[in-house]
C-alpha positions in Angstrom: -23.6 4.5 -11.0 -24.8 7.4 -9.4 -23.9 7.0 -5.6 -20.0 6.4 -6.6 -20.4 8.9 -9.4 -21.1 11.2 -5.6 -18.1 9.5 -3.7 -16.0 10.4 -6.1 -17.3 13.9 -6.5 -17.3 14.0 -1.9 -14.1 12.0 -1.6 -11.6 13.6 -4.1 -13.4 16.5 -5.4 -13.7 15.0 -9.1 -16.4 14.5 -11.4 -15.7 12.6 -15.0 -17.9 13.2 -17.7 -17.8 9.7 -19.2 -19.4 7.2 -16.7 -18.5 4.1 -18.5 -15.1 5.1 -17.3 -15.8 5.0 -13.6 -17.7 2.2 -14.0 -14.3 0.2 -15.8 -12.1 1.8 -12.9 -14.2 -0.1 -10.4 -14.5 -3.1 -12.2 -12.4 -5.8 -11.2 -11.5 -8.5 -13.2 -13.9 -11.2 -11.5 -16.8 -9.4 -13.5 -15.9 -9.4 -16.6 -14.0 -8.9 -19.3 -14.6 -5.0 -19.5 -12.4 -4.5 -16.5 -10.0 -2.1 -14.6 -6.4 -3.6 -15.3 -5.6 -1.5 -18.2 -6.7 2.0 -16.1 -4.6 -0.1 -13.1 -1.7 -0.5 -14.8 -1.6 3.6 -16.7 -3.0 5.2 -12.8 0.1 2.7 -11.3 2.5 5.4 -13.8 0.4 8.8 -13.1 0.2 8.7 -9.5 3.7 7.8 -8.6 4.5 10.9 -10.5 2.0 12.9 -8.9 2.5 12.0 -5.4 6.7 12.4 -6.6 5.6 15.8 -7.6 3.7 17.5 -4.0 6.6 15.5 -2.3 9.1 17.2 -4.0 7.1 20.5 -3.4 6.7 20.0 -0.6 10.0 18.7 1.2 12.4 21.2 -0.4 14.8 20.0 1.8 14.7 16.2 1.5 17.6 13.7 -0.1 16.1 11.6 -3.6 16.3 8.5 -0.8 14.1 10.8 1.8 12.0 11.8 -1.4 11.6 8.0 -2.2 10.8 6.7 1.0 8.2 8.9 1.4 6.7 8.1 -1.7 7.4 4.8 -0.7 4.7 5.1 2.0 1.8 6.4 0.5 1.6 4.4 -2.7 2.8 1.7 -1.5 0.0 -1.5 -2.3 -0.6 -1.5 1.8 -0.9 1.7 1.9 -2.9 2.7 -1.2 -5.2 -0.8 0.3 -5.6 1.2 3.0 -6.5 4.5 2.0 -8.9 3.0 0.1 -10.4 1.6 2.6 -9.8 5.1 4.5 -12.4 6.3 1.7 -15.3 3.4 1.2 -13.6 2.3 -2.5 -14.6 -1.1 -1.3 -18.2 0.3 -1.3 -18.6 0.8 -4.7 -16.6 -2.0 -6.3 -17.7 -4.0 -8.8 -17.5 -7.4 -8.5 -17.8 -11.5 -9.6 -20.2 -13.4 -7.3 -16.8 -15.3 -6.2 -15.2 -12.4 -4.7 -18.3 -10.9 -2.6 -18.7 -14.1 -1.5 -15.3 -14.1 -0.1 -15.2 -10.6 1.1 -13.2 -8.9 -2.0 -14.5 -5.9 -1.2 -11.9 -5.9 1.5 -8.7 -7.7 -0.1 -5.5 -5.1 -0.1 -4.6 -6.1 -3.4 -8.4 -5.3 -5.0 -8.6 -1.9 -3.5 -5.0 -1.1 -4.0 -5.6 -2.0 -7.5 -9.5 0.0 -7.8 -7.5 3.1 -6.3 -4.9 3.1 -9.1 -7.3 2.4 -11.6 -9.1 5.4 -10.5 -6.8 7.7 -11.3 -6.4 5.9 -14.9 -9.1 7.3 -15.1 -9.3 10.2 -14.2 -6.3 11.2 -16.4 -7.8 9.7 -19.2 -11.3 11.7 -18.6 -9.9 14.9 -17.2 -5.5 15.2 -17.2 -2.8 15.4 -15.4 -4.4 19.0 -13.7 -7.4 17.2 -12.3 -4.9 14.2 -11.2 -3.0 16.4 -9.2 -6.2 17.9 -7.4 -7.6 14.1 -7.0 -4.5 13.8 -5.5 -4.2 16.6 -3.1 -6.7 16.5 -1.9 -6.2 12.6 -0.5 -2.8 12.6 0.7 -2.5 15.4 2.5 -3.5 14.2 5.3 -1.1 11.3 5.4 2.0 13.6 3.7 1.5 15.8 7.0 1.3 12.8 9.3 5.0 11.2 7.6 7.6 10.8 10.4 10.8 11.3 9.7 12.4 9.2 7.1 14.9 7.3 8.8 12.1 5.1 10.4 10.5 4.9 7.6 12.9 2.5 6.4 11.2 -1.3 6.7 11.7 -3.9 9.8 14.0 -5.8 7.6 16.1 -3.3 6.6 16.9 -1.7 9.7 17.4 -4.8 11.8 19.8 -5.6 9.4 21.3 -1.8 9.5 21.7 -2.7 12.8 23.2 -6.2 13.0 25.6 -5.0 10.4 26.6 -1.6 12.1 27.8 -4.3 15.1 29.2 -6.5 13.1 26.6 -9.3 13.3 25.6 -12.1 11.2 22.1 -11.2 9.2 19.1 -12.4 10.8 17.5 -16.3 9.6 13.6 -16.2 8.6 12.4 -19.6 8.0 8.2 -20.3 6.9 6.8 -22.1 10.2 3.7 -22.9 8.9 1.6 -21.7 5.3 -2.9 -22.3 6.4 -5.8 -21.2 4.8 -7.6 -21.2 1.0 -5.1 -20.5 -2.0 -6.6 -17.1 -2.3 -6.3 -16.2 1.9 -3.2 -17.5 3.2 -1.6 -17.2 6.5 2.0 -17.3 6.5 4.2 -17.7 10.6 7.3 -16.8 9.9 10.5 -16.9 12.4 13.4 -14.5 12.7 16.1 -15.8 14.5 19.1 -13.7 15.4 21.4 -16.5 16.7 24.0 -14.5 18.2 22.0 -12.3 20.2 19.8 -15.1 21.5 16.7 -13.4 20.3 14.1 -14.6 18.1 10.7 -14.1 17.3 7.4 -14.9 15.2 4.8 -13.6 13.6 1.8 -13.5 10.8 0.7 -12.3 8.1 -1.5 -12.8 4.8 1.6 -12.4 3.3 6.1 -14.0 3.8 7.3 -10.8 3.3 4.8 -9.1 5.3 5.1 -12.3 8.3 9.1 -11.6 8.0 8.3 -7.7 8.5 6.3 -8.5 11.6 8.5 -10.8 12.9 11.8 -8.6 12.2 9.8 -5.7 14.0 9.6 -7.7 16.8 13.0 -8.6 17.5 13.2 -5.1 17.1 10.9 -4.3 20.2 12.8 -7.5 22.6 13.7 -5.5 25.6 17.5 -7.1 25.3 17.6 -5.6 21.7 16.1 -2.5 22.9 18.1 -1.5 25.5 21.2 -1.7 23.1 20.0 0.6 20.5 
């Protein structure tokens, strides 16, 4: 765990007095019973609170709804996975043989869960002040890059609101195909706005992601963009 401890200090400016906590935070359930699931549970709550607090302080004029969208943009599973990958967390994960062979160190859910577990470990070992410091360091850049809150609505929501604003029916989403192994499935989805004669297909690692991408492609359709 020496390399992981150095990584933690370099990336998050934090050291843990108990090396066993760091080891557990980085251990996926595939590697044994002494894994990071309990720390993930704790870290999920702690990180959500601290990020909410940081946003509250940074955006004094933002409404409750805007702050909620900002927080979701930073601590959703997809966002946390991207953040974890960006700081090289996957290189320090302890995975079972099967997960290693299937590229588990790059899997979004594993990365997001491990990052939450890491913050759970920091809280247990160092307390809330250390969590604030580490979260501030990790999320300062992403917070500064946040777009206007209105743009953070997901594509399905934006498409739905745009259609409703014009008195049009909601789009229909249809799963066209599911392929791949159970742990690496790919979904192909169609988003059909019949009243506009516009449809788009997209793929994703989950049905939700595929639907979101298909909705975005409808929003990007020239005929739709011209009337938005």
